[in-house]
N, C-alpha and C positions, 0 to 999 in steps of 0.2 A: 316202133313198138318198144324196142329195147330202151331207147332214151326216155320214153314215157315211164317205163318200169323203174328206172334209176331215179327219175324225178319223184315218183310216188314214194319210193323207199326213203329218200331224203326228207320228204315232207313228213312221213310217218315217224322217222327218228326224231326230228325236231319237235313234233307234237308230243312224243313219248317223254322226251327230256323235260318239256314244259310242264307236263302233268306231274312228273316226279318232283320238280321244284315247287309246284303248288302244294302237293301233298306234304312236302317237308315243311313248308312255311305254315301250313294250317293242320299240323298233325293232331289227331284226336287223342284226348286224354285217355290213357289205358284203363281198362276195366280190371279191378283187382279183387282179391279175396278178403282183404283186411276189413275189420269192423271200423277202424279209423286209421287215417294215414296222412302224411304230408311229404312234399318234396320241396326243398329249399335250395336256392342257388346261393351258396355262401360266398361266392365271388363278388356278388353285388347286393345280397340281402333279399332278392325277390322270392316270393312264394310262387313256385312254378305250378304246383297242383296240390289240391287238398281234398280230403274225403272225410267229412264228419270230424274234422281235426280238433275240435274243442270239447269232445266228449271225455269226461273223466273216466279213466280206466286203470286197472293194475298194470304194472310195467315189468314184473318179474325181474330177471337179472340185468336188464338194461339200467336198473338202479345203480349198478356198479360203475357206470360212467361218472356219476356224482361222487361215489366213494373214492374212485381213483383220483379225480381232480382235487378233492379235498386233501387226500394224502400227499399228492405231489406239491400242493401249495403250502401245506402246513408241516410237513415232516421232513426229516433228513433222510433222503432216499438211500444213501450209502452207509448209514449207521447200522451196525448189527443190533438185533433185538432178540431177546429170549421169548419164545412163543408162550403167551399166557395160557394157563390151564383152562381158563373159561372159554377159549376159542376151540377147544378140542371137541370133536364129535358133533358139530353142527350138521343138521340133516341136509340132504341134497348134494350137489356137486362139491367135490372136496379135493384138497391136496393131501388129505390124511396126515395132517400135521401131528407131531408128537410133542408132548409136554417137555419143556426145557430144551428143545432143539433151537438152534440159532439161525436166523435168516436176516438179510437186510430188508428194509422197507421196500426197496425197488423190486427185490425178488418176490415179495408178497404181492405187490401190485401186478407183476407179471402173471403170477398164479391167479390172481383175481380176474384179470381181463382175458387171459387165454383159456385157462381151465374153468373159468367161472366159479372159482372155489369159494363156497360160503364160509368155510373155516378161515380162509385168508381174509375175507371181509370182516369177520369178527375180530381177528387178530389186529388188523389195521385199525379198526375202530378203537380198540382198547389202547393200542400203542400211541396213536395220534391224539385221540380225544380224552384219554384217561379212563374212559368207560364207554360202553356202547351208547348209553343214554346221552352223554355229552357229545359224542360224535354225531349222533342223529340230529341233535340241536344245531351243530355246525352245518349239516346238510340242509336243514330247513332255513337257516340264516342265509346260506348261499343262494337258495332258491328265491328268497325275498330280495336279495341284492340284485339278482338277475331280472327282477320284475315279474316273477312267476306267481300268479294268484290261484292257479288250479293244480298245484303240485304240493304233495305232502309226503314226507318220509317217516316211517316208524322203525326202520331197520337199515343196515348197510348192505344187505345182500339181495333183497327183493322177494323173499318168501311172502306168500299172500297174506294180506291184512286189509280189512275194510277201510282203514284210514291211511293206507299206503297207495297213492295214486298219482297220476299225471294226465296230460293230454298229449296227443301226437305233436301238436304245435309246440308245447312247452318242453317236451323231451328233445325236440329238434334244437331248441334254443340252448339247452344244456350241452348237447353234443357240439353245436357250433362254437360255443364258448370254450369248451374243453379242447377242441381241435386247434385253437390258437396257441396252445401250449405244446412246444415241440417235443417235450418228454412224453406227454400223453399221446401225441400223434405217433411217435416212434413205437411206443408199447402196443397200442391197439392195432398197429399195422403189422406186427410181428406174427409170423405163421407158426413158429415153434420156439421153445426155449428150454434150456437145461437148468434146473434149479437144484440147490443142494438138498440133501436129505440126511436124517440122522443115521440111517443104515446104508442107503445107496442114493445116487442122484435121481432126481425126478425129471423126466422129459415130458413137457406139456405141449399140446397142439391146440392151436386156436380153433374154437368151435365155429367161428365165423367163416362159412364156406365161400362167402362172396369174395374173399381174398384170393381164392383159387379159381373161381368160375367166372368172375366178371373183370374184364379188362379195365385197369386203372383203379380198382378198389383199394382203399387203404384203411378201412375200419368199418364199424366201430364196435358193436356189441350185440350178442344174441341174448334171448331170454325165453324161459318157458316155465309155467306151472299149470296144473290142471285148471286152476281158477281163472288165470289170465289168458290162457292160450299162448300161441307162439308170438313172441315180440322180437322185433329186429330194428336196429339202427345201423344203416350203412352209409359209407362215404366213398366217393370216387372222384377221380380227376382225369380229364381228357383235354388236351390242347389248351391247358391253362384254366379251364373252367372246372370249378369244384362244386359238387352237389352233395347234399345230405338227404337221405330218405328215412322215414320212420313208418313202421307199421305196427299196430297193436291188435292182437287177436286175429292173426292171419293164418289160414290153413295152408296157404301156398306162398309163404313169404319170400323164398328165393326168387321165384318167378315174378312176384309182385315187384320186388326191388329192381330186378333186371329191366322189367318193362318201364317202371317209373324213371329210372336213371337214363335209359335209352331215350325216352320222351324228352327229358330235360336237356340232354346233350344235342338232340335234334333242334332245340329251340334257341340255343345260345352259342356265341362264339366270342373269343378274345380278340379285340381290335386295337391295333396300335394307332394312336391318333397323332403322336408327335414324338420326336427324338430329342434327347438332351443335346444342347449345343446348336440346334437348328436355328438359322437366322429367319426371322419373321417380319422384321420391320426396320425402317430407318427413321429414327426419332429426331425431329427437329429440336435444336438446342438454342436457347436464348443466351447471348453473351459469351459464347464459346469460341475457341480458336478454330473450330470447325462448325459447319452449319448443322450437321446431324451426326448421329451415332447409331451404329448397328445394334439391334436388340436381339437376343437369343433366348430360346426356351431353356429354363434351368433344369427341368426334370423330364425323364421319359414319361409319356402319358399313355397308359394302356388300360382299357376298360372292358368289362364283360357286358355284352349287349345282345338283345334279341336279334335273330337273323332277319326277321320280317319288319325291322324298325323303319321309321322314316329317315330321311337324309339327316346327316350330322351337320350342324351349323357351328362355326367358330367365330368368336368375337375377341378383338384385342382391346383391352382396357388399359389405357396409359394414364399415369398420374401427371396431370398437367396443371400449371406450366412447369417446365423443367429448365432450371438455370444452371449454367456452368459454375463451378466445376462438377463433373460427374466422374466417379471413379470406376475402374474396371470391376465388373461383377455386382455393381449396385443394382438393387431391384427397382425397376422403373414402372412396373405394371404387372399385368397377368394376361394369359390367354385362357379363354373359357370356352368349353364345348357344350353344346345343347343338342338334344334330340327330343322330339315330341313336346317342345317347349320347356323341357326340364334340364337343368344343369347336370351334367354327368361327370365332368372332370375339369381340372384346371391346372395350370402351372405358372409359377412366377416368371416374369420376363426380366432379363438382366442385361446391363450394358456390356458390350463386347470389349470396349477399350476405354482408356482414360481420355477425357476432354477437359482441357484447362480453360481458364478465362482468357478473353481477348485482351492483348496488350494495348 
């Protein structure tokens, strides 16, 4: 009877583990509060989940993602600037800038992204664009450059305007683009900063609670107006996988993002397919002082893939025929990796040594 009980428990444990694996492989897309949303795997470009993602909506202060990247790309971040009088007293979140105080553009961008300061947005626009109107034109030009057809800006801060809109999908693309910039990434992942003030230093704390409550979060931006509701763009990284989530008009955005990101991380993993220097082939050589030469993989090959993928197939493609001489590190072909019939990665193949001609 005891042996039967042990056997039964072992069978039950195995069955329970199998159920967990099946649930993980076929996890259900979470239910969320947002009117529209999207989750993108920026490690490989996949859309992991979407909810009404092409609906045009207001974006509130998530606008400042575009403001920040334009400032970073077009301004001298470490140059001191006198705060223009026209930037003083903008409604909403503020650094309470004073006329004629001096700050660097980097400090203004920190205030923009952490404090969500609308006066910092106006100051940046005037400093970088010469005027708010010119800066907004730069924002819209960048949107067109990124291939965005459902995004339009009328201001640099996100205060509600009927002609100021985006979609969850296109806002995710703006965030994905901006996160390629290391300066932007560093700023939006900062939890707090001390900025200069005319009378005393300012300590600003990032409004993005995801940085504190979600493991691996490194950005990006919050937003809220009565007209748009709560808006949020978040980014997180775990085990080499990077995801961006966007929600527009979400009553429960922190939980929405945690659920969406958890779902994404359950679906993907980083896979090492090959290591640089690894020998893969002996290539026959015509007319050489040796019959063949060892071929090695030039680069590490690591890709982000779905956990429930089909098997990975690798193919070696050699440039034939190959005649001596062949010099060390000459590229002689490539190794290509496929899954589900789609090429997912490749690396050049190179000669390990020199082969001279036969005497």
